[in-house]
C-alpha positions in Angstrom: 0.1 0.1 0.0 1.4 3.4 -1.1 1.5 6.2 1.5 0.0 9.4 0.0 1.9 12.5 0.8 1.0 16.1 0.3 3.8 18.5 -1.1 3.5 22.0 -1.3 3.9 23.4 -4.8 7.3 24.1 -5.9 8.1 26.9 -8.5 11.7 25.9 -9.6 13.9 28.3 -11.5 16.4 26.6 -13.7 17.0 23.9 -11.0 16.7 26.2 -8.3 14.0 28.1 -6.2 13.9 31.9 -6.7 12.9 34.4 -3.9 11.6 37.0 -6.1 8.7 35.3 -7.8 5.1 36.1 -7.4 3.9 32.6 -5.9 6.6 33.0 -3.2 5.3 36.5 -2.3 1.6 35.1 -2.1 2.1 31.8 -0.4 5.5 31.8 1.0 8.7 29.8 0.2 7.6 26.3 -0.9 10.5 24.7 0.8 11.2 24.9 4.8 14.6 24.3 6.2 14.8 20.9 7.7 11.5 19.8 5.8 11.4 16.5 4.3 9.9 16.3 0.8 9.3 13.4 -1.6 10.2 13.5 -5.3 8.2 11.0 -7.2 8.4 9.7 -10.8 5.6 7.6 -12.2 6.3 4.5 -14.2 4.0 6.0 -16.8 6.7 8.6 -17.7 8.7 7.8 -20.8 12.5 8.0 -21.0 14.4 9.3 -24.1 13.9 6.2 -26.0 10.0 6.2 -25.3 10.1 3.4 -22.8 8.3 3.5 -19.6 10.1 2.9 -16.1 9.6 -0.5 -14.7 8.4 0.9 -11.3 7.5 4.0 -9.8 10.5 5.9 -8.2 10.4 7.9 -5.0 13.2 9.7 -3.1 13.0 11.7 0.0 14.8 14.9 0.5 15.7 17.1 3.6 16.0 20.9 2.8 19.2 22.2 4.2 20.2 25.7 5.1 19.8 28.5 2.3 23.1 29.4 0.7 23.0 33.0 -0.5 26.7 33.7 -0.2 29.1 33.9 -3.0 32.2 31.8 -3.0 35.2 33.6 -1.4 38.7 32.7 -2.9 40.4 34.7 -0.2 39.3 32.0 2.2 40.9 29.1 0.2 44.0 27.4 1.6 46.8 27.0 -1.0 49.3 24.3 -0.2 52.4 24.8 -2.1 54.9 22.4 -3.7 58.6 22.7 -3.8 60.5 24.5 -6.5 62.3 22.3 -9.2 59.6 19.5 -8.5 56.5 18.4 -10.3 54.7 18.2 -7.1 51.0 19.2 -7.0 49.8 22.5 -6.0 46.7 21.8 -3.6 43.7 24.1 -3.1 41.3 23.5 -0.3 38.1 25.2 -1.0 35.8 26.6 1.6 32.5 24.8 0.1 31.8 22.3 -2.8 31.8 24.3 -6.2 30.4 23.3 -9.5 32.8 20.8 -10.9 32.6 21.6 -14.5 33.0 25.5 -13.9 35.8 24.7 -11.7 38.0 22.8 -14.2 37.2 25.7 -16.7 37.7 28.6 -14.3 41.0 28.2 -12.6 44.5 28.8 -14.1 48.0 29.3 -12.8 50.1 32.3 -14.0 53.8 32.7 -13.7 56.3 35.2 -15.0 55.9 33.9 -18.5 52.1 33.6 -18.7 49.7 30.7 -18.0 51.4 27.6 -16.6 50.5 24.3 -18.6 49.4 21.5 -16.5 46.4 19.6 -15.5 43.7 20.5 -12.7 42.1 17.6 -10.8 39.0 17.8 -8.6 38.0 15.7 -5.8 34.7 13.9 -6.0 33.0 16.2 -3.5 34.8 19.3 -5.0 36.1 20.7 -1.8 39.8 20.1 -2.9 41.4 20.6 -6.2 45.0 20.2 -7.3 47.3 21.3 -10.2 50.1 19.3 -11.5 52.3 21.3 -13.9 53.5 19.9 -17.3 57.1 21.2 -16.2 58.8 21.4 -12.8 58.0 24.4 -10.8 60.6 27.3 -11.0 61.0 29.2 -7.8 59.1 32.5 -8.0 56.0 34.5 -7.8 52.7 33.0 -9.2 49.0 33.7 -9.3 45.9 31.6 -9.0 43.3 33.1 -11.4 39.7 32.4 -10.9 37.2 33.4 -13.5 34.2 35.0 -11.9 31.8 32.8 -13.5 32.8 30.1 -10.9 29.7 29.0 -9.0 28.9 27.2 -5.7 26.1 24.5 -5.7 23.5 27.0 -5.3 24.4 29.1 -8.2 26.3 31.9 -6.4 29.2 33.1 -8.5 32.1 35.2 -7.4 30.4 38.5 -8.3 27.0 38.1 -6.8 24.5 35.5 -5.1 22.3 33.7 -7.5 19.3 34.7 -5.7 19.3 38.3 -4.7 17.0 41.2 -4.1 16.8 43.1 -7.3 15.0 45.9 -5.7 18.1 47.0 -3.6 20.6 49.4 -5.2 23.7 47.4 -3.8 26.0 47.2 -6.7 27.8 43.8 -7.3 31.2 43.4 -8.8 31.7 43.2 -12.7 35.2 41.6 -12.3 36.0 39.0 -14.8 38.7 37.4 -12.9 39.9 37.1 -9.4 43.5 36.2 -8.2 45.6 34.9 -5.3 49.3 35.4 -5.3 51.7 32.9 -3.9 55.4 32.3 -4.1 57.2 29.0 -4.6 60.6 28.5 -2.8 
């Protein structure tokens, strides 16, 4: 026997819930922190090949705390490699970030421009590392971060995703942020 559950209506933005939408003003936010909500998919729905699921599918979610803060690269910890090595430069992030944007948005620059190498991201995206193609030379470097980089709530480096558009607060229009470091 299936248990019937009533769920408040949800008005998703592109995968997110927006504060500044009329239904939210009239009825309040559809999701409450610590609330448990089921998501159901009927076996009557068809997949991309036109086939129905074998069974209904239901997954229950618990809503966490609202994230309305932009990522802050100044809070990241950078663990430096030794000069003349090909050791990894390790960056500990302060929160999980969008894994696809993360691999596109980070660059290492040295005295002769962008350093060639490979970024790797851990599964939970709270740590990433950079292995250079050539050994590190002693000197000054910069970690360059494109402002399009987002956390999992869609907040990018310049502004939160879900912001009050009626305020006059100006958000940054920077295209890139940087963190300087020195390898000895």
